[in-house]
N, C-alpha and C positions, 0 to 999 in steps of 0.2 A: 503493499499500499505506499504510494509516496506521501512523502513528507506533507502537512500543510503548510501555504504561504505563510511566512511570518506576519504579524499581526503590526499595526500601526497606530499611534495615536487616535487618527482620525478614525480607524476602523473601531476604536475603543470606544469613541465619542458617540460614532453611530450607532453602535451597539445598545449602549446606556441609556442616550436620550431618545432612540426609537423602540426600546423596551420598557421604559419607566415613566415616559412623558408621552403628552400629545403634540409635543411640537413636531413640524412635519420635516421628520430627517427618516430617511430610507435607510433601513438596515440591510447593507449590501454583502455581510457574511455572518453566516450563524454557526460556525465551528468553535471549538473548545479554544483555540487561541484568542478568537474576536471576542469570545464570552470572557475571558480572563481579562481580556485589556477594559472590555465593559463594565467589569464588576469594580475593577480598581478606579475606575472613573464615575463609577455612581454617586459619589458625594458631590461633584460638579455639576450633576442635575439636582440633587438638593439646594445648590447655592442658587441655581438659576430658580427652582420654584419657590425657594423662601422670599428670595429678593422678590419675585412678583405677589407672593402673597403679603410681604410688608408692606407693598406701594398700595395694594387694595386697602390695608387697613390705615395706612398713612392717608390717603385720598380722601376717606370717608372722614377721619379726624379734622383735616383740613376744612373740608364743607362744612364742617358744624355737627357731625355726629357724633355722638359720645363712644366711649370706650367700649362696651359691651357689643353696640354694632359694630364697629371697627374688628373687634375678636371675631365674629362671627364672620365678617368677610374673608378675615387671615386665616381663619379654618376651612371655609370655603373654596378658597383659590387653590390649595393643593389638591382636594378633591375634584376639582374639577381640571386640573391639568394633568392628573393620573387616571381619569375616567372612574376612580374610586376603586382602583385595582388594591391598594392596602387595604383600604376600609371592608372590601370584600373579601380579603385573604383573612382578615383579623374575624370577621364573624363566622367564615368556614371555619375556622381552628378551635375557636370559641365552641360552636357546635361540635365538632369532633372530640376535644377535649371534654366537654361536658356530658357526651354521651356515654362514657363510661366504657365503651365498647373495645374489643379488639381492635387492633392496628387496620386489619385488612377492613371491617366493618366501617370504622372510624374516619378511614380514607373514603369510602364510597359517601359518607355521608359528608364529607367536606366538597365532595364532587358535585353534590347535586345542587341545583340552579335556586332553589328555596332558601330561605334563611329561618333556622329555627330560633326556638326561644333563649337559647343562651347567647346565639349571635345578636339577637337584638337587644336584649340585656347588655350586652356589652359593647356594643355601637354605641348606644344611649351614653353610657356611663362616661365613656372614653372621650365622646364628643362634646359632653356637657364640661369633664376635665379640662378639656383643652381650651374651650371658649370661657371658662371663667378664669385660667391661668392667664390667658391673654389680656382678658379684660383688666384683670389687677395690674400686668405689666403696662399697659397702655395709660392706665390710670396714674401709674406712679409717674411716666412719662413716654413720651412718642419713642425716644430711642430706645427706653428698654424694653417696650413693645416689641418694635423693629428687629433688635437684637435677638430677642428670643424667639421671634417666629425664624430667623435665619438661620439662627443655631440648633434649632429644632428639626428643621428641614434638612439639612446636611448631616446632621447626627443620625437620623431615620435612614440616610441612604449608606453612612459608614458602616452600621451594623451589616446592611446588606455583603458589602465587601467582606466584612469578618466572617457572616454567616457561609459565603462561599470558598471558605478557607479549606484546603488541602486535609484530608482527614473527616468531614461532615459528609456522610454518605447522603443520596437521594431517598425517599420514601418508595417511589415507584420509578418504572424505567422512562417514562416519558414525561413530558410538560418541562414548562420553566427550570422547575428545580432541579430535575436530570440533565438540563442543559447548562446550568450554572455550577452545580454542586461539585466542591472539590477543586477548582480551577485556579483559585489564586494561590499563591505560593505562600506560607507563613510568613516571610521575611519582608514580602509586599503589604500583607494584611497588616502587619505593625508598623510600616513605613505610612501607610496611609493612615494609620489611625493615630499615629504622632503628628501627621501635618494637619490633620482637623483640630487636633486639640491646641497645636501651636497656631493656626487662624483664629480659634475661637478665642482664645486668650489675648491675641492682638487686637480682636474686634471688642471684647470686653473692657480691655485697657482703655477705650474710648471714653467710659464712663466711670473710670478711675479703676484703683488696685480691687476695690470689692467687685466690679463689673467683671474684671477679668477671672478671680477666683470663681466667682458664680460661673460665668461660661465654662471654665475648665470644667468644675464639678458636674455642670448638666451633662457635659460629653461623657464624663467617666461613669457616673451612676447610671446613665440611659446607655452605654455598653452595658454595664454588669446587670441592668434589667432584662434587657434582650439576650443575653448569654443564659440568664436563668431559664428563659423563656425556651431557647433554643436547645438546651440540654433536655428540658423535659418533654419537647416534640420530638426529638431524635430518640427517647426513650420510649414514646408513647407510641409513632408513628414509624420507627425504623429508621427515620431519617427525613430530609426537608422535601416541601413541595414549594410551587409558587406560592400558596395559600400562607405557610409559614414563613417565607420571605414578607409577606405583606402584613403579617402579625406583628413580626420585628420591627418592622417601619414604626407602626404605629405605635407600638409601646414605648421605642425609644423617644418617638416625637412628643408623645404623652409626658414622659418621664422627664425630658428636658425642659417642657414648660411647667411643670409644676417645681422643679429645682429653680428655676428662674424667677421664681417669686418668694421662696422660702427666706426666713430670716429677715 
């Protein structure tokens, strides 16, 4: 079998933006090297999505809307820019885990198009938490709210990079999970994580030392929360699926937003 063509940064960006956003990007390669580049570039999609989300919130604040409405817009923007991909995954994983059934049956439940009671309840609580945290952040200052939105979006995609590291198996042979599972070398995952933490610290420093510390803690605690969920899903399902990746992203985003307003 011939060796695959080496991937480029452009291939990775097209894979990342074409897979995880609605931006008009054509995915020209769907092989493992392109998937590796795409998962390493995943936080950059979060930067774009987070910037748009923050811009929506700030626009409403500028037009005279209050912090709660700005928070709703900031939460709605990522959902629209991802076609609800991550929220759908969160709901499906909640139904799968909540069913208490063996892995094969739980995976079948997750693949169904409808949403069960566990999924609905999880979506409601997560969205309420995100809106409430952002409203509090915007209430403190527009800059703190915007920073929280961007850090949450980038961290949500960082955990996708980490979850695609070598050693994490797919739960089933097909789908997005199988396409990206294990493609990221550990050194690459660590490098991206350090880069995101450093960028978060630099952004937070614009709000002072407290802002830098808060931003770094948001990244670290979000990664920790997502890692706990990842390990639980691997134990329960035997590996990762596209839905698991979505649930990790929403878990990390919610954790980051909550940390942004604590203390």
